[in-house]
C-alpha positions as CSV (number, residue, x, y, z in Angstrom):
1,M,32.0,0.3,14.8
2,E,28.6,-1.2,14.2
3,T,26.8,1.3,16.4
4,I,28.5,4.2,14.6
5,E,27.3,2.9,11.2
6,K,23.8,2.6,12.5
7,D,23.8,6.2,13.9
8,I,25.1,7.5,10.6
9,L,22.4,5.7,8.7
10,L,19.7,7.0,11.1
11,D,20.9,10.6,10.5
12,I,20.7,10.2,6.7
13,Q,17.1,8.9,6.7
14,P,14.6,11.8,6.5
15,E,11.8,12.2,9.1
16,L,8.5,11.6,7.5
17,V,5.9,14.2,8.2
18,Q,2.2,13.2,7.9
19,A,0.1,15.3,5.6
20,N,-2.3,17.6,7.3
21,T,-6.1,17.3,7.1
22,G,-6.4,20.2,4.7
23,K,-4.1,18.5,2.1
24,R,-5.9,15.2,2.6
25,L,-9.3,16.9,1.9
26,A,-7.8,18.7,-1.2
27,N,-6.5,15.3,-2.4
28,Y,-10.0,13.8,-2.0
29,F,-11.8,16.5,-3.9
30,V,-9.2,16.7,-6.8
31,D,-9.2,12.9,-7.1
32,L,-13.1,12.8,-7.0
33,V,-13.4,15.4,-9.7
34,A,-10.8,13.5,-11.8
35,F,-12.7,10.3,-11.3
36,Y,-16.0,11.9,-12.3
37,A,-14.4,13.3,-15.4
38,V,-13.1,9.9,-16.5
39,F,-16.5,8.3,-15.6
40,F,-18.4,10.9,-17.6
41,L,-16.1,10.2,-20.6
42,L,-16.6,6.5,-20.3
43,A,-20.4,7.0,-20.1
44,V,-20.5,9.2,-23.1
45,G,-18.4,6.7,-25.0
46,Y,-20.7,3.9,-24.0
47,F,-23.8,5.7,-25.1
48,A,-22.2,6.8,-28.3
49,V,-21.3,3.2,-29.2
50,S,-24.3,1.3,-27.9
51,A,-27.3,1.5,-30.2
52,N,-29.7,0.2,-27.5
53,A,-28.4,2.7,-24.9
54,S,-28.9,5.7,-27.1
55,N,-32.5,4.8,-27.7
56,D,-33.3,3.8,-24.1
57,T,-32.8,6.9,-21.9
58,E,-35.2,5.7,-19.2
59,F,-33.6,4.1,-16.2
60,N,-35.5,1.9,-13.8
61,A,-34.5,1.5,-10.1
62,G,-32.5,-1.7,-10.8
63,T,-30.5,-0.1,-13.6
64,E,-29.8,2.9,-11.3
65,F,-28.6,0.7,-8.5
66,L,-26.3,-1.3,-10.9
67,L,-24.9,2.0,-12.3
68,R,-24.1,3.2,-8.8
69,L,-22.5,-0.1,-7.9
70,F,-20.5,0.0,-11.0
71,A,-19.4,3.6,-10.2
72,F,-18.2,2.6,-6.7
73,L,-16.2,-0.4,-8.1
74,L,-14.8,1.8,-10.9
75,Y,-13.8,4.4,-8.3
76,G,-11.9,1.8,-6.2
77,L,-10.2,0.5,-9.4
78,F,-9.4,4.0,-10.6
79,M,-7.8,5.0,-7.3
80,G,-5.9,1.7,-6.9
81,V,-4.5,1.7,-10.4
82,L,-3.5,5.4,-10.1
83,E,-1.7,5.0,-6.8
84,G,-0.2,1.7,-7.9
85,V,1.2,2.9,-11.2
86,F,2.4,6.3,-9.8
87,K,4.0,4.8,-6.7
88,G,1.6,6.1,-4.1
89,R,0.6,9.3,-5.9
90,S,-2.7,10.3,-7.5
91,L,-3.5,13.6,-9.2
92,G,-4.5,15.2,-6.0
93,K,-1.4,14.0,-4.3
94,L,0.8,15.3,-7.1
95,I,-0.9,18.7,-6.8
96,T,-0.6,19.0,-3.0
97,G,2.9,17.4,-2.8
98,T,1.9,14.3,-0.8
99,K,2.4,10.6,-1.2
100,V,1.2,7.3,0.3
101,V,3.8,5.2,2.1
102,N,3.8,2.1,4.2
103,E,4.0,2.6,8.0
104,D,7.7,2.0,7.8
105,G,8.2,4.8,5.2
106,T,8.8,2.5,2.2
107,D,6.9,2.8,-1.1
108,I,3.6,0.9,-1.3
109,S,3.3,-2.0,-3.6
110,F,0.7,-2.3,-6.4
111,S,-1.3,-4.8,-4.4
112,T,-1.4,-2.4,-1.4
113,A,-2.5,0.4,-3.7
114,M,-5.4,-1.8,-5.0
115,A,-6.4,-2.7,-1.5
116,R,-6.4,0.9,-0.5
117,G,-8.5,1.7,-3.6
118,F,-11.2,-0.9,-2.9
119,S,-11.2,0.0,0.8
120,R,-12.5,3.4,-0.2
121,I,-15.8,2.0,-1.5
122,V,-16.9,0.9,2.0
123,P,-20.0,2.9,3.0
124,F,-19.2,5.9,5.2
125,E,-15.5,5.5,4.6
126,P,-14.9,9.2,3.8
127,F,-16.3,10.1,7.3
128,S,-13.5,8.0,8.9
129,A,-11.1,10.7,7.6
130,L,-12.5,13.3,10.0
131,G,-10.2,14.4,12.7
132,N,-6.7,15.7,13.1
133,P,-4.5,14.0,12.2
134,S,-6.5,12.3,9.4
135,Y,-6.2,8.5,9.5
136,P,-9.1,7.1,7.5
137,W,-9.9,3.4,7.2
138,H,-8.2,2.9,3.9
139,D,-5.0,3.9,5.6
140,R,-5.6,2.1,8.9
141,W,-6.6,-1.2,7.3
142,N,-3.7,-1.3,4.9
143,K,-1.1,0.0,7.3
144,T,-0.2,3.1,5.2
145,Y,-0.3,6.8,5.7
146,V,0.0,9.9,3.5
147,I,3.1,12.1,4.0
148,D,3.9,15.6,3.0
149,V,6.8,15.1,0.5
150,R,8.2,18.6,0.8
151,Q,8.2,18.7,4.6
152,S,9.7,15.2,4.8
153,G,12.6,16.4,2.6
154,L,11.9,13.9,-0.2
155,N,11.9,14.6,-3.9
């Protein structure tokens, strides 16, 4: 009786289909554009509010480095919060019909989403996504992967 119940449960669970490289690339570009839009709005807000910043338009090398470092950290935070709040989905993933799941197919936790987000700021990390199937470091290190929701039969 126990084996029959297990067989029935196995038949009910959908087979998860990994998202193809094209969808992963589309996710990256959509999310990157969304990030830069948010970053631009934050920068405009900062310069509008800060009296010193509006008068000082000259950046030195140290300021530029700190701005780039801040942008990297903000990108990691942006992606982590987005995927954490929306249960493994970002704007790009919503558009392409994909989702991040753990290796066992379960939804990712908020802490996993944050770890994935900050894994993305490692230098040359985007190049780790080259290949087919795409399995970049931020997936590999956090034991997650991106699935095609429609092909997997999920809602």
